[in-house]
N, CA, C and O of each residue as an XYZ file, in Angstrom:
880
protein
N      -5.083     25.527    -18.077
C      -3.943     25.811    -17.206
C      -3.118     26.952    -17.797
O      -3.185     27.191    -19.003
N      -2.339     27.665    -16.973
C      -1.527     28.761    -17.498
C      -0.472     28.257    -18.461
O      -0.104     27.082    -18.441
N       0.002     29.139    -19.291
C       1.003     28.785    -20.290
C       2.288     28.318    -19.616
O       2.674     28.817    -18.559
N       2.947     27.341    -20.259
C       4.199     26.816    -19.721
C       5.206     27.938    -19.542
O       5.339     28.810    -20.400
N       5.921     27.910    -18.406
C       6.921     28.932    -18.125
C       8.120     28.816    -19.057
O       8.835     29.786    -19.311
N       8.319     27.598    -19.559
C       9.472     27.380    -20.417
C       9.354     26.012    -21.061
O       8.554     25.174    -20.644
N      10.162     25.805    -22.080
C      10.278     24.469    -22.646
C      11.304     23.736    -21.809
O      12.493     24.053    -21.857
N      10.851     22.757    -21.042
C      11.685     22.179    -20.001
C      12.322     20.866    -20.428
O      11.640     19.969    -20.923
N      13.627     20.759    -20.236
C      14.325     19.490    -20.368
C      14.731     19.075    -18.961
O      15.566     19.726    -18.333
N      14.143     17.998    -18.470
C      14.388     17.579    -17.097
C      15.502     16.548    -17.059
O      15.347     15.467    -17.627
N      16.620     16.848    -16.407
C      17.713     15.882    -16.340
C      17.350     14.719    -15.432
O      16.739     14.914    -14.381
N      17.721     13.522    -15.828
C      17.477     12.341    -15.019
C      18.811     11.762    -14.571
O      19.831     11.914    -15.243
N      18.783     11.097    -13.428
C      19.998     10.471    -12.925
C      20.390      9.309    -13.827
O      19.565      8.788    -14.578
N      21.661      8.906    -13.747
C      22.169      7.820    -14.581
C      21.378      6.539    -14.322
O      21.236      6.131    -13.169
N      20.874      5.914    -15.344
C      20.112      4.677    -15.196
C      20.207      3.912    -16.500
O      20.787      4.415    -17.463
N      19.652      2.704    -16.559
C      19.720      1.950    -17.796
C      18.819      2.584    -18.835
O      17.919      3.358    -18.508
N      19.074      2.243    -20.107
C      18.390      2.912    -21.219
C      16.883      2.743    -21.148
O      16.137      3.706    -21.329
N      16.427      1.508    -20.883
C      14.992      1.262    -20.852
C      14.327      2.040    -19.729
O      13.265      2.632    -19.922
N      14.954      2.042    -18.545
C      14.399      2.784    -17.418
C      14.395      4.272    -17.669
O      13.444      4.966    -17.309
N      15.467      4.775    -18.293
C      15.568      6.203    -18.587
C      14.504      6.628    -19.590
O      13.883      7.681    -19.448
N      14.304      5.791    -20.607
C      13.285      6.117    -21.614
C      11.894      6.129    -20.998
O      11.055      6.955    -21.357
N      11.653      5.212    -20.073
C      10.353      5.175    -19.410
C      10.106      6.429    -18.587
O       9.000      6.968    -18.583
N      11.134      6.890    -17.893
C      11.005      8.101    -17.084
C      10.814      9.330    -17.969
O      10.003     10.204    -17.662
N      11.565      9.391    -19.068
C      11.433     10.528    -19.978
C      10.037     10.574    -20.595
O       9.462     11.649    -20.769
N       9.495      9.393    -20.926
C       8.151      9.327    -21.495
C       7.115      9.789    -20.473
O       6.168     10.492    -20.826
N       7.285      9.400    -19.218
C       6.365      9.829    -18.163
C       6.395     11.341    -18.011
O       5.347     11.973    -17.873
N       7.572     11.918    -18.034
C       7.698     13.374    -17.906
C       7.033     14.071    -19.091
O       6.334     15.070    -18.919
N       7.253     13.544    -20.283
C       6.620     14.130    -21.472
C       5.101     14.050    -21.384
O       4.401     15.003    -21.727
N       4.598     12.911    -20.925
C       3.147     12.738    -20.809
C       2.548     13.724    -19.815
O       1.486     14.295    -20.062
N       3.233     13.923    -18.692
C       2.732     14.859    -17.678
C       2.762     16.287    -18.209
O       1.831     17.054    -17.966
N       3.816     16.652    -18.928
C       3.885     17.990    -19.515
C       2.756     18.194    -20.527
O       2.130     19.253    -20.564
N       2.504     17.179    -21.341
C       1.424     17.264    -22.321
C       0.072     17.444    -21.633
O      -0.761     18.233    -22.080
N      -0.135     16.715    -20.557
C      -1.392     16.838    -19.817
C      -1.520     18.216    -19.173
O      -2.603     18.801    -19.157
N      -0.417     18.729    -18.648
C      -0.442     20.060    -18.033
C      -0.820     21.127    -19.055
O      -1.406     22.150    -18.698
N      -0.488     20.893    -20.325
C      -0.813     21.840    -21.386
C      -2.249     21.689    -21.882
O      -2.834     22.649    -22.384
N      -2.825     20.486    -21.746
C      -4.102     20.200    -22.394
C      -5.304     20.078    -21.461
O      -6.443     20.054    -21.929
N      -5.073     20.002    -20.158
C      -6.182     19.875    -19.217
C      -6.265     21.103    -18.316
O      -5.252     21.711    -17.972
N      -7.487     21.448    -17.945
C      -7.719     22.638    -17.119
C      -7.379     22.415    -15.654
O      -6.921     23.333    -14.973
N      -7.604     21.188    -15.163
C      -7.472     20.927    -13.729
C      -6.519     19.763    -13.470
O      -6.450     18.803    -14.237
N      -5.792     19.882    -12.370
C      -4.928     18.817    -11.882
C      -5.286     18.552    -10.426
O      -5.197     19.445     -9.584
N      -5.692     17.321    -10.137
C      -6.017     16.920     -8.771
C      -4.925     16.013     -8.223
O      -4.432     15.123     -8.915
N      -4.560     16.251     -6.986
C      -3.688     15.338     -6.245
C      -4.596     14.500     -5.347
O      -5.396     15.044     -4.586
N      -4.471     13.172     -5.437
C      -5.334     12.307     -4.640
C      -4.503     11.277     -3.900
O      -3.366     10.989     -4.273
N      -5.078     10.735     -2.859
C      -4.422      9.660     -2.117
C      -5.325      8.441     -2.099
O      -6.550      8.562     -2.095
N      -4.718      7.282     -2.089
C      -5.472      6.040     -2.004
C      -4.607      5.019     -1.290
O      -3.449      4.807     -1.651
N      -5.177      4.389     -0.274
C      -4.438      3.385      0.481
C      -4.767      2.011     -0.083
O      -5.933      1.679     -0.292
N      -3.741      1.223     -0.324
C      -3.924     -0.135     -0.844
C      -4.677     -0.114     -2.175
O      -5.810     -0.588     -2.260
N      -4.054      0.426     -3.191
C      -4.665      0.528     -4.515
C      -5.103     -0.848     -5.023
O      -4.346     -1.816     -4.949
N      -6.322     -0.921     -5.534
C      -6.865     -2.145     -6.110
C      -7.071     -1.919     -7.604
O      -7.767     -0.986     -8.005
N      -6.466     -2.772     -8.424
C      -6.546     -2.588     -9.870
C      -7.972     -2.663    -10.385
O      -8.328     -1.957    -11.329
N      -8.797     -3.514     -9.774
C     -10.185     -3.644    -10.224
C     -10.922     -2.326    -10.093
O     -11.626     -1.908    -11.012
N     -10.764     -1.680     -8.966
C     -11.453     -0.407     -8.740
C     -10.836      0.701     -9.576
O     -11.541      1.593    -10.049
N      -9.514      0.647     -9.761
C      -8.856      1.666    -10.581
C      -9.353      1.596    -12.016
O      -9.534      2.629    -12.660
N      -9.577      0.385    -12.526
C     -10.106      0.232    -13.879
C     -11.494      0.855    -13.995
O     -11.819      1.486    -15.001
N     -12.300      0.676    -12.970
C     -13.639      1.261    -12.976
C     -13.567      2.785    -12.987
O     -14.314      3.443    -13.710
N     -12.668      3.336    -12.187
C     -12.511      4.791    -12.131
C     -11.995      5.323    -13.470
O     -12.488      6.332    -13.975
N     -11.001      4.637    -14.038
C     -10.471      5.065    -15.340
C     -11.559      5.040    -16.405
O     -11.609      5.917    -17.267
N     -12.426      4.041    -16.347
C     -13.529      3.958    -17.311
C     -14.451      5.168    -17.170
O     -14.877      5.752    -18.167
N     -14.753      5.536    -15.940
C     -15.654      6.664    -15.703
C     -14.986      7.998    -16.048
O     -15.673      8.985    -16.312
N     -13.658      8.030    -16.045
C     -12.900      9.238    -16.396
C     -12.113      8.983    -17.683
O     -10.927      9.305    -17.764
N     -12.772      8.408    -18.682
C     -12.046      8.034    -19.902
C     -11.602      9.230    -20.725
O     -10.852      9.064    -21.687
N     -12.043     10.427    -20.377
C     -11.583     11.633    -21.062
C     -10.521     12.367    -20.243
O     -10.189     13.515    -20.537
N      -9.989     11.703    -19.217
C      -9.002     12.301    -18.324
C      -7.769     11.400    -18.267
O      -7.749     10.338    -18.890
N      -6.741     11.818    -17.523
C      -5.519     11.017    -17.400
C      -5.139     10.853    -15.934
O      -5.154     11.811    -15.161
N      -4.797      9.616    -15.568
C      -4.329      9.307    -14.226
C      -2.853      8.927    -14.268
O      -2.387      8.296    -15.217
N      -2.129      9.324    -13.223
C      -0.744      8.900    -13.044
C      -0.587      8.465    -11.590
O      -0.943      9.199    -10.668
N      -0.048      7.258    -11.398
C       0.090      6.726    -10.043
C       1.395      5.946     -9.961
O       1.706      5.137    -10.836
N       2.141      6.195     -8.914
C       3.461      5.578     -8.772
C       4.536      6.491     -9.333
O       4.233      7.472    -10.014
N       5.806      6.166     -9.045
C       6.947      6.965     -9.519
C       6.822      8.425     -9.079
O       6.902      9.346     -9.892
N       6.623      8.610     -7.777
C       6.413      9.961     -7.243
C       7.566     10.913     -7.552
O       7.340     12.081     -7.866
N       8.787     10.421     -7.463
C       9.942     11.305     -7.671
C      10.000     11.798     -9.110
O      10.325     12.958     -9.363
N       9.684     10.912    -10.052
C       9.701     11.321    -11.460
C       8.547     12.289    -11.743
O       8.727     13.273    -12.461
N       7.379     12.017    -11.189
C       6.242     12.926    -11.380
C       6.550     14.300    -10.782
O       6.194     15.329    -11.357
N       7.212     14.307     -9.629
C       7.577     15.582     -9.009
C       8.576     16.342     -9.883
O       8.478     17.562    -10.017
N       9.541     15.624    -10.483
C      10.487     16.262    -11.390
C       9.767     16.884    -12.580
O      10.098     17.983    -13.025
N       8.767     16.150    -13.087
C       8.027     16.647    -14.246
C       7.296     17.946    -13.921
O       7.269     18.870    -14.733
N       6.708     18.009    -12.736
C       5.986     19.221    -12.343
C       6.953     20.346    -11.975
O       6.682     21.521    -12.224
N       8.085     19.965    -11.379
C       9.052     20.950    -10.895
C       8.914     21.120     -9.403
O       7.828     21.431     -8.912
N       9.986     20.924     -8.679
C       9.912     20.918     -7.221
C      10.182     22.279     -6.585
O      10.022     22.441     -5.375
N      10.588     23.252     -7.390
C      10.821     24.609     -6.876
C      10.180     25.605     -7.842
O       9.935     25.274     -9.002
N       9.910     26.822     -7.371
C       9.352     27.832     -8.271
C      10.214     28.065     -9.505
O       9.693     28.396    -10.570
N      11.524     27.896     -9.374
C      12.422     28.108    -10.507
C      12.338     26.963    -11.522
O      12.543     27.179    -12.717
N      12.041     25.758    -11.056
C      12.044     24.583    -11.919
C      10.659     24.183    -12.403
O      10.552     23.395    -13.342
N       9.603     24.694    -11.801
C       8.248     24.210    -12.101
C       7.880     24.419    -13.574
O       8.220     25.436    -14.178
N       7.183     23.436    -14.131
C       6.810     23.474    -15.547
C       5.825     24.605    -15.825
O       5.892     25.256    -16.868
N       4.915     24.832    -14.888
C       4.002     25.970    -14.955
C       3.904     26.596    -13.573
O       4.151     25.944    -12.558
N       3.551     27.833    -13.553
C       3.488     28.564    -12.291
C       2.591     27.860    -11.288
O       1.430     27.567    -11.573
N       3.145     27.591    -10.102
C       2.377     27.007     -9.019
C       2.447     25.499     -8.911
O       2.039     24.948     -7.889
N       2.955     24.800     -9.938
C       2.954     23.342     -9.912
C       3.879     22.755     -8.841
O       3.694     21.611     -8.425
N       4.861     23.522     -8.399
C       5.732     23.003     -7.342
C       4.948     22.777     -6.051
O       5.352     21.975     -5.208
N       3.832     23.481     -5.898
C       2.986     23.277     -4.726
C       2.322     21.919     -4.720
O       1.999     21.393     -3.656
N       2.111     21.342     -5.892
C       1.607     19.973     -5.992
C       2.760     18.984     -5.837
O       2.625     17.968     -5.156
N       3.887     19.285     -6.468
C       5.035     18.375     -6.450
C       5.515     18.076     -5.034
O       5.930     16.953     -4.750
N       5.465     19.056     -4.149
C       5.980     18.852     -2.789
C       5.163     17.844     -1.992
O       5.638     17.296     -0.997
N       3.917     17.602     -2.439
C       3.051     16.660     -1.723
C       3.009     15.278     -2.379
O       2.199     14.433     -1.997
N       3.873     15.049     -3.356
C       3.924     13.743     -4.010
C       4.750     12.770     -3.172
O       5.894     12.459     -3.504
N       4.160     12.303     -2.100
C       4.800     11.342     -1.210
C       3.795     10.258     -0.858
O       2.585     10.485     -0.886
N       4.299      9.090     -0.530
C       3.466      7.949     -0.124
C       2.517      7.548     -1.250
O       2.864      7.663     -2.425
N       1.322      7.079     -0.896
C       0.402      6.511     -1.881
C      -0.520      7.596     -2.452
O      -1.686      7.711     -2.074
N       0.034      8.375     -3.360
C      -0.724      9.459     -3.978
C      -0.596      9.370     -5.495
O       0.275      8.672     -6.012
N      -1.473     10.085     -6.203
C      -1.427     10.095     -7.653
C      -1.937     11.409     -8.198
O      -2.377     12.279     -7.446
N      -1.873     11.550     -9.512
C      -2.307     12.757    -10.199
C      -3.474     12.438    -11.121
O      -3.501     11.391    -11.767
N      -4.425     13.341    -11.173
C      -5.548     13.245    -12.106
C      -5.619     14.547    -12.891
O      -5.856     15.609    -12.316
N      -5.417     14.467    -14.194
C      -5.605     15.604    -15.093
C      -6.978     15.466    -15.742
O      -7.312     14.411    -16.281
N      -7.760     16.517    -15.691
C      -9.120     16.427    -16.219
C      -9.650     17.807    -16.599
O      -9.155     18.836    -16.140
N     -10.668     17.793    -17.451
C     -11.410     19.021    -17.758
C     -12.767     19.041    -17.060
O     -13.553     19.970    -17.245
N     -13.037     18.015    -16.258
C     -14.280     17.995    -15.497
C     -14.231     19.071    -14.415
O     -13.168     19.372    -13.874
N     -15.376     19.636    -14.113
C     -15.438     20.671    -13.092
C     -15.141     20.073    -11.706
O     -15.505     18.927    -11.443
N     -14.487     20.834    -10.824
C     -14.146     20.316     -9.491
C     -15.346     19.774     -8.722
O     -15.220     18.780     -8.006
N     -16.498     20.407     -8.858
C     -17.678     19.944     -8.138
C     -18.060     18.529     -8.572
O     -18.446     17.701     -7.746
N     -17.951     18.259     -9.877
C     -18.272     16.932    -10.398
C     -17.268     15.893     -9.904
O     -17.650     14.781     -9.538
N     -15.994     16.252     -9.894
C     -14.952     15.332     -9.437
C     -15.124     15.022     -7.943
O     -15.030     13.868     -7.526
N     -15.375     16.060     -7.153
C     -15.569     15.854     -5.716
C     -16.776     14.973     -5.439
O     -16.717     14.087     -4.586
N     -17.859     15.206     -6.145
C     -19.073     14.426     -5.947
C     -18.839     12.964     -6.305
O     -19.298     12.067     -5.597
N     -18.127     12.725     -7.399
C     -17.867     11.346     -7.837
C     -17.090     10.575     -6.775
O     -17.486      9.474     -6.392
N     -15.994     11.145     -6.302
C     -15.158     10.410     -5.358
C     -15.782     10.337     -3.968
O     -15.481      9.413     -3.212
N     -16.631     11.276     -3.619
C     -17.346     11.175     -2.338
C     -18.279      9.965     -2.337
O     -18.513      9.350     -1.297
N     -18.804      9.634     -3.510
C     -19.741      8.510     -3.629
C     -19.061      7.190     -3.949
O     -19.673      6.131     -3.812
N     -17.791      7.238     -4.379
C     -17.105      6.014     -4.799
C     -16.472      5.346     -3.576
O     -15.309      5.589     -3.256
N     -17.244      4.512     -2.908
C     -16.789      3.778     -1.731
C     -17.136      2.308     -1.943
O     -18.301      1.973     -2.161
N     -16.140      1.431     -1.882
C     -16.344      0.016     -2.160
C     -15.881     -0.829     -0.967
O     -14.848     -0.542     -0.362
N     -16.653     -1.876     -0.630
C     -16.197     -2.789      0.428
C     -14.930     -3.497     -0.015
O     -14.760     -3.810     -1.194
N     -14.046     -3.745      0.934
C     -12.750     -4.312      0.578
C     -12.243     -5.186      1.724
O     -12.714     -5.097      2.858
N     -11.283     -6.022      1.396
C     -10.662     -6.855      2.425
C      -9.581     -6.058      3.146
O      -8.744     -5.406      2.521
N      -9.617     -6.123      4.468
C      -8.620     -5.411      5.270
C      -7.267     -6.091      5.130
O      -7.184     -7.312      5.000
N      -6.227     -5.304      5.156
C      -4.862     -5.828      5.074
C      -4.209     -5.805      6.443
O      -4.700     -5.157      7.366
N      -3.103     -6.514      6.566
C      -2.377     -6.528      7.836
C      -1.979     -5.101      8.200
O      -1.583     -4.316      7.338
N      -2.089     -4.780      9.479
C      -1.808     -3.425      9.946
C      -3.040     -2.563     10.042
O      -3.003     -1.495     10.653
N      -4.154     -3.013      9.436
C      -5.410     -2.276      9.530
C      -6.054     -2.522     10.890
O      -5.701     -3.466     11.598
N      -7.001     -1.661     11.243
C      -7.743     -1.815     12.490
C      -9.050     -2.538     12.203
O      -9.808     -2.129     11.324
N      -9.317     -3.616     12.946
C     -10.553     -4.380     12.755
C     -11.760     -3.531     13.148
O     -11.769     -2.902     14.206
N     -12.762     -3.521     12.299
C     -13.973     -2.724     12.559
C     -15.099     -3.568     13.141
O     -16.192     -3.060     13.389
N     -14.836     -4.861     13.362
C     -15.860     -5.741     13.902
C     -15.172     -6.940     14.557
O     -14.008     -7.236     14.289
N     -15.923     -7.613     15.417
C     -15.435     -8.862     16.009
C     -16.035    -10.025     15.227
O     -17.255    -10.128     15.095
N     -15.179    -10.895     14.713
C     -15.626    -12.024     13.898
C     -15.218    -13.324     14.584
O     -14.036    -13.577     14.817
N     -16.217    -14.140     14.900
C     -15.970    -15.429     15.549
C     -16.576    -16.550     14.716
O     -17.724    -16.469     14.278
N     -15.788    -17.593     14.506
C     -16.252    -18.778     13.777
C     -16.693    -19.810     14.818
O     -15.911    -20.147     15.706
N     -17.927    -20.319     14.731
C     -18.417    -21.250     15.754
C     -17.775    -22.631     15.661
O     -17.254    -23.024     14.617
N     -17.825    -23.346     16.765
C     -17.345    -24.725     16.824
C     -18.155    -25.604     15.872
O     -19.341    -25.365     15.642
N     -17.496    -26.621     15.325
C     -18.192    -27.566     14.464
C     -17.733    -27.466     13.023
O     -16.669    -26.910     12.752
N     -18.524    -28.000     12.084
C     -18.177    -27.915     10.660
C     -17.953    -26.467     10.240
O     -18.766    -25.590     10.532
N     -16.855    -26.232      9.560
C     -16.476    -24.859      9.203
C     -17.187    -24.454      7.911
O     -17.081    -25.123      6.883
N     -17.911    -23.341      7.998
C     -18.641    -22.829      6.848
C     -17.949    -21.587      6.310
O     -17.385    -20.794      7.063
N     -18.004    -21.436      4.997
C     -17.523    -20.217      4.344
C     -18.689    -19.686      3.525
O     -18.997    -20.198      2.449
N     -19.334    -18.646      4.056
C     -20.579    -18.209      3.451
C     -21.641    -19.266      3.711
O     -21.844    -19.656      4.861
N     -22.317    -19.738      2.681
C     -23.359    -20.755      2.838
C     -22.819    -22.155      2.558
O     -23.551    -23.137      2.686
N     -21.554    -22.253      2.180
C     -20.968    -23.538      1.814
C     -19.957    -24.000      2.852
O     -19.386    -23.195      3.587
N     -19.750    -25.296      2.897
C     -18.708    -25.839      3.758
C     -17.331    -25.481      3.197
O     -17.126    -25.414      1.986
N     -16.408    -25.257      4.113
C     -15.032    -24.985      3.705
C     -14.473    -26.222      2.995
O     -14.581    -27.326      3.528
N     -13.879    -26.066      1.807
C     -13.302    -27.221      1.093
C     -12.289    -27.958      1.964
O     -11.501    -27.338      2.678
N     -12.320    -29.287      1.896
C     -11.463    -30.096      2.774
C      -9.986    -29.836      2.535
O      -9.180    -29.968      3.456
N      -9.614    -29.464      1.300
C      -8.191    -29.241      1.029
C      -7.672    -27.928      1.619
O      -6.482    -27.628      1.523
N      -8.570    -27.145      2.232
C      -8.155    -25.902      2.874
C      -7.758    -26.118      4.333
O      -7.209    -25.215      4.966
N      -8.032    -27.303      4.868
C      -7.796    -27.534      6.305
C      -6.345    -27.304      6.723
O      -6.117    -26.646      7.738
N      -5.340    -27.821      5.980
C      -3.954    -27.558      6.399
C      -3.619    -26.072      6.440
O      -2.880    -25.618      7.313
N      -4.171    -25.313      5.483
C      -3.903    -23.875      5.468
C      -4.515    -23.206      6.688
O      -3.866    -22.387      7.338
N      -5.769    -23.550      7.005
C      -6.421    -22.955      8.171
C      -5.632    -23.262      9.442
O      -5.454    -22.400     10.302
N      -5.171    -24.490      9.540
C      -4.400    -24.885     10.726
C      -3.088    -24.119     10.796
O      -2.654    -23.709     11.873
N      -2.453    -23.927      9.627
C      -1.176    -23.194      9.605
C      -1.362    -21.728      9.984
O      -0.422    -21.071     10.432
N      -2.585    -21.217      9.801
C      -2.883    -19.826     10.145
C      -3.362    -19.675     11.583
O      -3.699    -18.575     12.020
N      -3.392    -20.790     12.319
C      -3.684    -20.709     13.749
C      -5.020    -21.260     14.189
O      -5.307    -21.276     15.386
N      -5.850    -21.712     13.260
C      -7.161    -22.226     13.637
C      -7.049    -23.688     14.089
O      -6.400    -24.488     13.415
N      -7.674    -24.049     15.226
C      -7.617    -25.439     15.712
C      -8.605    -26.328     14.958
O      -9.664    -26.675     15.481
N      -8.251    -26.691     13.731
C      -9.143    -27.478     12.880
C      -8.618    -28.899     12.706
O      -7.428    -29.177     12.858
N      -9.557    -29.788     12.381
C      -9.226    -31.160     12.012
C     -10.178    -31.581     10.905
O     -11.182    -30.914     10.653
N      -9.863    -32.682     10.250
C     -10.770    -33.264      9.266
C     -11.530    -34.418      9.917
O     -10.924    -35.355     10.436
N     -12.850    -34.344      9.887
C     -13.692    -35.419     10.393
C     -14.564    -35.915      9.255
O     -15.469    -35.213      8.802
N     -14.290    -37.122      8.798
C     -15.031    -37.681      7.663
C     -14.975    -36.753      6.441
O     -15.952    -36.589      5.710
N     -13.802    -36.159      6.251
C     -13.621    -35.284      5.099
C     -14.200    -33.897      5.262
O     -14.223    -33.126      4.303
N     -14.673    -33.553      6.467
C     -15.283    -32.244      6.723
C     -14.359    -31.436      7.620
O     -13.946    -31.908      8.679
N     -14.036    -30.231      7.204
C     -13.206    -29.344      8.024
C     -14.001    -28.964      9.262
O     -15.101    -28.419      9.164
N     -13.436    -29.256     10.429
C     -14.168    -29.071     11.683
C     -13.335    -28.260     12.666
O     -12.136    -28.487     12.829
N     -13.988    -27.324     13.306
C     -13.342    -26.487     14.315
C     -13.617    -27.091     15.687
O     -14.772    -27.324     16.046
N     -12.564    -27.342     16.450
C     -12.703    -28.030     17.734
C     -13.325    -27.143     18.802
O     -14.032    -27.633     19.684
N     -13.069    -25.854     18.729
C     -13.634    -24.870     19.671
C     -13.940    -23.599     18.883
O     -13.369    -23.399     17.811
N     -14.825    -22.733     19.383
C     -15.056    -21.463     18.691
C     -13.737    -20.708     18.539
O     -12.880    -20.750     19.422
N     -13.585    -20.013     17.400
C     -12.326    -19.315     17.132
C     -12.622    -17.894     16.665
O     -13.366    -17.680     15.709
N     -12.025    -16.929     17.358
C     -12.214    -15.521     17.012
C     -11.133    -15.087     16.023
O      -9.942    -15.106     16.332
N     -11.571    -14.700     14.841
C     -10.618    -14.245     13.820
C     -10.013    -12.908     14.196
O      -8.822    -12.679     13.982
N     -10.829    -12.017     14.759
C     -10.335    -10.695     15.146
C     -11.303    -10.063     16.135
O     -12.479    -10.423     16.201
N     -10.787     -9.125     16.893
C     -11.589     -8.342     17.837
C     -11.668     -6.903     17.338
O     -10.680     -6.352     16.854
N     -12.829     -6.310     17.458
C     -12.998     -4.921     17.028
C     -11.975     -4.021     17.720
O     -11.810     -4.078     18.939
N     -11.297     -3.197     16.940
C     -10.340     -2.248     17.488
C      -8.900     -2.715     17.496
O      -7.995     -1.909     17.706
N      -8.664     -4.017     17.269
C      -7.279     -4.488     17.295
C      -6.625     -4.347     15.924
O      -7.298     -4.285     14.895
N      -5.307     -4.300     15.941
C      -4.545     -4.224     14.703
C      -4.397     -5.623     14.119
O      -3.967     -6.547     14.810
N      -4.749     -5.775     12.862
C      -4.752     -7.090     12.236
C      -3.344     -7.562     11.889
O      -2.527     -6.808     11.362
N      -3.085     -8.816     12.197
C      -1.832     -9.446     11.781
C      -1.983     -9.968     10.356
O      -3.074     -9.947      9.786
N      -0.883    -10.433      9.796
C      -0.932    -11.007      8.451
C      -1.858    -12.223      8.405
O      -2.648    -12.372      7.473
N      -1.756    -13.089      9.416
C      -2.607    -14.278      9.466
C      -4.084    -13.908      9.590
O      -4.933    -14.509      8.933
N      -4.388    -12.928     10.424
C      -5.781    -12.519     10.596
C      -6.353    -11.959      9.292
O      -7.482    -12.276      8.917
N      -5.571    -11.128      8.607
C      -6.043    -10.561      7.332
C      -6.290    -11.680      6.314
O      -7.261    -11.631      5.558
N      -5.419    -12.677      6.298
C      -5.573    -13.810      5.384
C      -6.843    -14.597      5.711
O      -7.600    -14.958      4.810
N      -7.076    -14.862      6.995
C      -8.262    -15.609      7.406
C      -9.552    -14.856      7.096
O     -10.532    -15.456      6.654
N      -9.554    -13.567      7.323
C     -10.750    -12.780      7.016
C     -11.097    -12.878      5.532
O     -12.269    -12.963      5.164
N     -10.080    -12.865      4.698
C     -10.323    -12.986      3.259
C     -10.828    -14.381      2.907
O     -11.722    -14.528      2.074
N     -10.256    -15.407      3.539
C     -10.695    -16.773      3.280
C     -12.158    -16.981      3.647
O     -12.853    -17.793      3.035
N     -12.624    -16.232      4.662
C     -14.009    -16.366      5.123
C     -14.928    -15.276      4.556
O     -16.063    -15.118      5.004
N     -14.428    -14.535      3.576
C     -15.228    -13.533      2.858
C     -15.711    -12.384      3.744
O     -16.788    -11.835      3.510
N     -14.932    -12.021      4.747
C     -15.313    -10.896      5.609
C     -14.550     -9.640      5.171
O     -13.332     -9.553      5.326
N     -15.280     -8.685      4.629
C     -14.686     -7.425      4.169
C     -14.887     -6.348      5.236
O     -15.989     -5.831      5.420
N     -13.807     -6.026      5.927
C     -13.889     -5.071      7.035
C     -13.282     -3.715      6.673
O     -13.122     -2.854      7.538
N     -12.949     -3.527      5.409
C     -12.340     -2.263      4.994
C     -13.156     -1.638      3.868
O     -14.070     -2.254      3.321
N     -12.806     -0.411      3.543
C     -13.433      0.291      2.428
C     -12.353      0.856      1.515
O     -11.353      1.407      1.974
N     -12.576      0.710      0.221
C     -11.688      1.352     -0.750
C     -12.291      2.705     -1.100
O     -13.455      2.797     -1.488
N     -11.491      3.746     -0.959
C     -11.943      5.083     -1.340
C     -10.755      5.926     -1.767
O      -9.620      5.678     -1.359
N     -11.028      6.911     -2.582
C     -10.008      7.858     -3.043
C     -10.256      9.198     -2.358
O     -11.367      9.726     -2.399
N      -9.230      9.740     -1.738
C      -9.335     11.026     -1.049
C      -8.655     12.108     -1.887
O      -7.485     11.980     -2.245
N      -9.384     13.156     -2.192
C      -8.796     14.299     -2.902
C      -8.034     15.172     -1.918
O      -8.550     15.517     -0.854
N      -6.809     15.525     -2.274
C      -5.961     16.331     -1.395
C      -5.990     17.795     -1.806
O      -6.163     18.683     -0.971
N      -5.817     18.038     -3.107
C      -5.765     19.417     -3.586
C      -6.092     19.467     -5.069
O      -6.111     18.444     -5.753
N      -6.351     20.691     -5.557
C      -6.675     20.910     -6.964
C      -5.901     22.121     -7.471
O      -5.899     23.180     -6.844
N      -5.244     21.949     -8.617
C      -4.487     23.037     -9.257
C      -5.257     23.539    -10.472
O      -5.747     22.749    -11.280
N      -5.358     24.862    -10.592
C      -6.037     25.465    -11.745
C      -5.511     26.882    -11.924
O      -5.568     27.697    -11.004
N      -4.991     27.170    -13.134
C      -4.526     28.512    -13.467
C      -3.547     29.083    -12.434
O      -3.646     30.246    -12.043
N      -2.605     28.246    -12.002
C      -1.568     28.737    -11.089
C      -1.953     28.745     -9.632
O      -1.121     29.058     -8.781
N      -3.198     28.410     -9.316
C      -3.671     28.433     -7.936
C      -3.957     27.011     -7.453
O      -4.365     26.145     -8.227
N      -3.733     26.792     -6.153
C      -3.983     25.477     -5.564
C      -5.019     25.601     -4.462
O      -4.899     26.443     -3.572
N      -6.045     24.750     -4.531
C      -7.068     24.691     -3.495
C      -6.916     23.392     -2.730
O      -6.880     22.312     -3.320
N      -6.826     23.503     -1.407
C      -6.719     22.329     -0.550
C      -8.108     21.840     -0.155
O      -9.025     22.636      0.044
N      -8.252     20.518     -0.045
C      -9.547     19.944      0.362
C      -9.487     19.491      1.812
O     -10.475     18.981      2.340
């Protein structure tokens, strides 16, 4: 990356000592990474899953990830050409909104793009997501995968809207019940039921937004 424009002291708003120290440490870490890595990627990820993030961090163990605290990360990079830590970094800072993060790495962009294009994992859909399939549970003894639904789950299923009863200790559905219809927006109860029945209708993936290198930004 290009040489730092200046030795930057970033002022932080009044906060408690522990919180202030944490923010200052984050800014220092980002500045150190900007000095030591060739490339900075801005990425987005919806519904971050720690399990998958650990896998990605393992595969990029020679790189650094930062996720969360967008305002502090933007301060570290500099939000204007006058404040930016290195030339051009304000172009990344302006896009630090919503569920996005930073990846500092020396891996070539082609390798990074290829990795994330292939990193797609099945996941449980959350409320507000669009159902990608119609899932109906048949009448009779309720199955979860190849096993019967545990009897102690019956009150929960009923509370989530399923017309279930216990018959001889077996969770039983009185009529067929549709968990979701393809194309509809999932409610909280529907997302919970889909997870209880092991139906993964979503995908976890990381989308690359842009790449910073030597003062220049490439959009993807």
